[in-house]
Residue frames as a rotation matrix with the C-alpha (Angstrom) as fourth column:
UNK 1
0.534 0.247 -0.809 68.86
-0.686 0.686 -0.244 177.92
0.494 0.685 0.536 314.15
UNK 2
0.776 -0.083 0.626 69.61
-0.398 0.705 0.587 174.56
-0.490 -0.704 0.514 315.67
UNK 3
0.103 -0.713 -0.693 72.93
-0.949 0.137 -0.283 172.81
0.297 0.687 -0.663 314.63
UNK 4
0.497 0.178 -0.850 73.72
-0.127 0.983 0.132 169.08
0.859 0.042 0.511 314.71
UNK 5
-0.603 -0.759 -0.248 76.29
0.192 0.164 -0.968 169.48
0.775 -0.631 0.047 317.63
UNK 6
-0.494 0.483 0.724 73.48
-0.845 -0.462 -0.268 171.05
0.205 -0.744 0.636 319.86
UNK 7
0.558 0.806 -0.196 71.27
-0.748 0.591 0.302 167.92
0.359 -0.022 0.933 319.23
UNK 8
0.131 -0.560 -0.818 74.12
0.092 0.828 -0.553 165.63
0.987 -0.002 0.160 319.78
UNK 9
-0.826 -0.484 0.290 74.86
-0.156 -0.298 -0.942 167.29
0.542 -0.823 0.170 323.15
UNK 10
-0.206 0.845 0.494 71.30
-0.968 -0.250 0.024 167.21
0.144 -0.474 0.869 324.27
UNK 11
0.640 0.385 -0.664 70.97
-0.391 0.908 0.150 163.51
0.661 0.163 0.732 323.57
UNK 12
-0.195 -0.842 -0.503 74.44
0.297 0.438 -0.849 162.74
0.935 -0.315 0.165 325.33
UNK 13
-0.625 -0.027 0.780 73.22
-0.563 -0.677 -0.474 164.81
0.541 -0.735 0.408 328.24
UNK 14
-0.024 0.864 0.502 70.19
-0.995 0.026 -0.092 162.69
-0.093 -0.502 0.860 328.93
UNK 15
0.937 0.346 -0.036 70.94
-0.344 0.904 -0.253 159.30
-0.055 0.250 0.967 327.59
UNK 16
0.103 -0.916 0.389 74.05
-0.374 0.327 0.868 157.09
-0.922 -0.235 -0.309 328.37
UNK 17
0.961 0.141 -0.238 75.48
-0.261 0.181 -0.948 156.70
-0.091 0.973 0.211 324.73
UNK 18
0.255 -0.904 0.342 78.53
0.508 0.426 0.748 154.91
-0.823 -0.017 0.568 323.46
UNK 19
-0.806 -0.483 0.342 78.26
0.550 -0.400 0.733 156.88
-0.217 0.779 0.588 320.11
UNK 20
0.376 0.882 -0.283 76.16
0.508 -0.452 -0.734 159.72
-0.775 0.132 -0.618 318.87
UNK 21
-0.862 -0.471 0.188 76.40
0.409 -0.429 0.805 161.21
-0.298 0.771 0.563 315.32
UNK 22
0.225 0.958 -0.178 74.13
0.589 -0.279 -0.759 163.93
-0.776 0.066 -0.627 314.08
UNK 23
-0.853 -0.494 0.165 74.16
0.423 -0.471 0.774 165.48
-0.305 0.730 0.611 310.74
UNK 24
0.182 0.962 0.204 71.66
0.954 -0.122 -0.275 167.97
-0.239 0.245 -0.940 309.25
UNK 25
-0.411 -0.292 0.863 71.07
0.768 -0.622 0.155 171.28
0.491 0.727 0.480 307.66
UNK 26
-0.994 0.017 0.106 69.38
-0.076 -0.801 -0.594 173.16
0.075 -0.599 0.797 310.53
UNK 27
-0.189 0.981 0.038 65.86
-0.982 -0.189 -0.006 172.03
0.001 -0.038 0.999 309.74
UNK 28
0.867 0.372 -0.331 66.21
-0.392 0.920 0.010 168.28
0.308 0.121 0.943 308.91
UNK 29
-0.070 -0.787 0.613 68.44
-0.985 0.153 0.085 165.89
-0.161 -0.598 -0.786 311.02
UNK 30
0.590 0.085 -0.803 69.70
-0.273 0.957 -0.099 162.44
0.760 0.278 0.588 310.74
UNK 31
0.168 -0.566 0.807 71.15
-0.986 -0.082 0.148 160.67
-0.018 -0.820 -0.571 313.96
UNK 32
0.218 -0.218 -0.952 72.95
-0.040 0.972 -0.231 157.43
0.975 0.089 0.203 314.67
UNK 33
0.063 -0.217 0.974 72.83
-0.946 -0.325 -0.011 156.62
0.319 -0.920 -0.225 318.44
UNK 34
-0.058 -0.270 -0.961 74.39
0.035 0.962 -0.273 153.73
0.998 -0.049 -0.046 320.17
UNK 35
-0.205 0.019 0.979 73.29
-0.887 -0.426 -0.177 153.14
0.413 -0.905 0.104 323.76
UNK 36
-0.956 -0.068 -0.287 73.22
0.058 0.911 -0.409 150.25
0.289 -0.408 -0.866 326.30
UNK 37
-0.693 0.717 0.073 69.86
-0.341 -0.237 -0.910 151.67
-0.635 -0.655 0.409 327.37
UNK 38
-0.093 0.610 -0.787 68.36
-0.991 0.018 0.132 150.30
0.095 0.792 0.603 324.08
UNK 39
-0.912 -0.254 -0.323 68.93
-0.252 0.967 -0.049 146.68
0.324 0.037 -0.945 325.22
UNK 40
-0.795 0.606 -0.041 65.64
0.550 0.690 -0.469 144.71
-0.256 -0.395 -0.882 325.33
UNK 41
-0.146 0.781 -0.608 63.61
-0.130 -0.624 -0.770 147.50
-0.981 -0.033 0.193 323.79
UNK 42
0.411 0.415 0.811 61.81
0.797 0.268 -0.541 147.61
-0.443 0.869 -0.221 320.54
UNK 43
-0.559 -0.527 0.640 62.81
0.781 -0.595 0.192 150.14
0.279 0.607 0.744 317.88
UNK 44
0.285 0.739 0.610 59.84
0.380 -0.672 0.636 152.24
0.880 0.050 -0.472 318.88
UNK 45
0.865 0.089 -0.493 60.79
0.501 -0.112 0.858 152.16
0.022 -0.990 -0.141 322.55
UNK 46
-0.129 -0.987 -0.098 64.46
0.945 -0.152 0.290 153.09
-0.301 -0.055 0.952 321.64
UNK 47
-0.454 0.031 0.890 63.22
0.572 -0.756 0.318 156.09
0.683 0.654 0.326 319.58
UNK 48
0.621 0.784 0.018 60.97
0.369 -0.313 0.875 157.05
0.691 -0.537 -0.483 322.50
UNK 49
0.434 -0.597 -0.674 64.00
0.818 -0.053 0.573 157.21
-0.378 -0.800 0.465 324.77
UNK 50
-0.489 -0.742 0.459 65.65
0.871 -0.436 0.224 159.54
0.034 0.510 0.860 322.34
UNK 51
0.007 0.757 0.654 62.49
0.478 -0.577 0.663 161.64
0.879 0.307 -0.365 322.15
UNK 52
0.814 0.421 -0.401 62.31
0.466 -0.060 0.883 161.82
0.348 -0.905 -0.245 325.80
UNK 53
-0.086 -0.943 -0.321 66.07
0.950 -0.174 0.257 162.87
-0.299 -0.283 0.911 326.02
UNK 54
-0.763 -0.218 0.608 65.19
0.516 -0.772 0.371 165.85
0.389 0.597 0.702 323.70
UNK 55
-0.506 0.597 -0.623 62.05
0.636 -0.229 -0.736 166.77
-0.582 -0.769 -0.264 325.49
UNK 56
0.507 0.768 -0.391 60.26
0.321 -0.589 -0.742 169.89
-0.800 0.251 -0.545 324.54
UNK 57
-0.378 -0.629 -0.679 63.13
-0.511 -0.469 0.720 170.73
-0.772 0.619 -0.144 322.03
UNK 58
-0.780 0.041 0.625 61.58
0.460 0.714 0.527 167.98
-0.425 0.698 -0.576 319.80
UNK 59
0.222 0.962 0.157 58.40
0.930 -0.161 -0.330 170.01
-0.292 0.219 -0.931 319.51
UNK 60
0.744 0.144 -0.652 59.78
0.176 -0.984 -0.016 173.62
-0.644 -0.103 -0.758 319.59
UNK 61
0.288 -0.754 -0.591 63.20
-0.570 -0.631 0.526 173.50
-0.769 0.185 -0.612 317.91
UNK 62
-0.824 -0.523 0.218 63.70
-0.221 0.650 0.727 170.30
-0.522 0.551 -0.651 315.90
UNK 63
-0.038 0.881 -0.472 61.41
-0.913 -0.222 -0.342 170.03
-0.406 0.418 0.813 312.96
UNK 64
0.879 0.301 -0.371 62.39
-0.417 0.861 -0.291 166.65
0.232 0.410 0.882 311.54
UNK 65
-0.133 -0.886 0.445 64.66
-0.951 0.240 0.195 163.96
-0.280 -0.397 -0.874 312.98
UNK 66
0.781 0.229 -0.581 65.34
-0.410 0.890 -0.200 160.59
0.471 0.394 0.789 311.52
UNK 67
0.090 -0.756 0.649 67.29
-0.988 0.016 0.156 158.23
-0.128 -0.655 -0.745 313.59
UNK 68
0.345 -0.237 -0.908 69.02
-0.093 0.954 -0.284 154.80
0.934 0.182 0.307 313.62
UNK 69
0.340 -0.202 0.918 69.39
-0.940 -0.105 0.325 153.29
0.031 -0.974 -0.225 317.04
UNK 70
0.264 -0.439 -0.859 71.61
-0.126 0.867 -0.482 150.50
0.956 0.236 0.173 317.95
UNK 71
0.969 -0.170 0.178 72.60
-0.145 0.189 0.971 148.63
-0.198 -0.967 0.159 321.20
UNK 72
0.160 -0.985 -0.057 76.43
-0.848 -0.167 0.503 148.36
-0.505 -0.032 -0.863 321.54
UNK 73
-0.277 -0.325 0.904 76.26
-0.079 0.946 0.316 144.75
-0.958 0.016 -0.288 320.53
UNK 74
0.640 0.630 0.439 74.18
0.530 0.051 -0.846 145.50
-0.555 0.775 -0.302 317.36
UNK 75
0.805 -0.459 -0.375 76.52
-0.557 -0.803 -0.214 148.34
-0.203 0.381 -0.902 316.48
UNK 76
-0.255 -0.910 0.327 79.54
-0.657 0.411 0.632 145.86
-0.710 -0.054 -0.702 316.74
UNK 77
-0.084 0.214 0.973 77.71
0.472 0.869 -0.150 143.20
-0.877 0.447 -0.174 314.61
UNK 78
0.917 0.387 0.093 77.13
0.257 -0.397 -0.881 145.87
-0.304 0.832 -0.463 311.96
UNK 79
0.313 -0.907 0.281 80.92
0.945 0.268 -0.189 146.25
0.096 0.324 0.941 311.92
UNK 80
0.401 -0.067 0.913 81.02
0.164 -0.976 -0.144 149.78
0.901 0.207 -0.381 313.13
UNK 81
0.973 0.071 0.221 82.10
-0.199 -0.228 0.953 149.24
0.118 -0.971 -0.208 316.82
């Protein structure tokens, strides 16, 4: 069974991140990801970057992943940075 820390590690390995938080029960996961790579990209493009970072794991190991993506600037404006 996949745990949230594994997903966090996989994302951080492949995508430069300022912050990654993943919670879940082994089947359904929620992630908050802050990355400068998201600058200038639409929300869909940001999510595609995360899916690319997870690669085949998204199809084989992770059944459901909802995510909130932020640029570092958006994260600070949200009062979280």
